C-alpha positions, 0 to 999 in steps of 0.5 A: 470502577476499574471496569468503568474506566477501562471502558471509558478509556476504550471509547476514547481510543482511536486510530488517531490517538495511536498514530493511525489516522484516517485522512479524508484527503480531496485529490484534484486530478487535472485534466492537463496531466501528462499521459505518462506521469512518470518519466514521460515513460509509458512502460514505467508509467503503466507499472504504476497504474497497474499497481493502483489497479491492484490496490482497491481490491488488495486493500479490501483483502487486507481489511477482511483478513484483519477483521475476521480476528478483530474480536480476539483482540483484547489489548485496547491500544491494538483495536485502536490501531486496527480501527485505524488501519481499516479507516486508512485502508478504506480511503486509499481504496476509494481514491485509487478507485477514482485515480483509476477511473481517470486512467481509464478515461484517458484510455488505460485498460484498467479493467485487467488489473481489477480482474486479475487481482480479484482471480488471484486474491480468490485463490489466496481466499482459499487459505485457512484465516490465519495463513491469509492474515499472514499473507496480508502481513507479508504484502503489508511488509511488502507495501512499506517497503515500497512506501519507504523507497517511495518517500526517500528516493528524491531522483524517483519523485522528481521524475513523477509528475507533481500533482499525482505524486501526492497521492502516492506520498499520502498512500506512502506515508500511511502504509508506514504509519500502519505497516505492524498492524496486521502482524501484531494481530497475526502475533496475537492469534498465534505467530508460526514461522512455518506459516509464514513461509506458506503465506510468502510462498503462496503469495509469491507464486500466485501474485508475482506471475499475475503482476507480470502478465498484467504489466505486459498486457497494458503495455501491449493494449497501450500501443507500446509493446515493442517500442524498445527505447521506452521499454528498456528504459522503463524496465531499467527504471524499475527492474535495472540494477538500481532499479525502484523495485530492485532495490527493495527486493533484498529485503523481502525475506526479513519477513521470514526471520524468527525474530522479525517485526515490521517496527524492527526497522524504524521509519519513524524520522521518515514518518515525521519529515512527510507528516509536516511535508504534507500536513504541517504548515503550508504542507502540500495537502494541508488545505486538501484534507477535510478532517483536520483533527486527523493529521 
């Protein structure tokens, strides 16, 4: 009887039931959206275009890293969280593919970030499976920091196109919702502080140069390299003393702390606020998602 009850309960658990609901959103990328959709600045806009180009292959790498160990997970709630994580990441990849196609149609070189990130992930794919999972957990830590910054930085939001910012807000909310899943799987299969250090070093050595090279190339291809006012303004917005990226860098080493866990830094208030702002009554995306039970 107990076994039947456990099986029945497992069948009822889903990503939605553990707070990680995959939401099917219909985004409309209007043809009159500004070409430089962040601060009307080419350099900064191309940074976010580059990130978007990296996302679909990256999401698939994350999913495969977790999927490799899924059958070893017996905890019902974690299995449900994995299902929610997989669903959210798959939809993120799909929507950024559509967004990237729109950017490509406007003349942005979106083939280069796609090719470069695949080379980088192929290199990281040579790591042992557990180290790949640790690398995924580290990159999820990074994306959660980016997500929190995006959702709490009102000055950043004010500089972005109102239509396109909703894509990033939705993505950021879901990054916070599932930020601990890869790490929880890693803890289950055997958490090693030394292996985490190897994963961090490998990720930074492979990805940071490729990010920089790709960004510079995209700025060059767009004809903006050497336009000093635009270049300096964009660099300051992102990497200046109070830049969007600069402010999260001091928190990256948290991942190496012996007692680290993603949920030690509580973002539930932020998550609740944005679930309501996006999907509550009158929310920005309230009429655009197809599986309304997910929200």
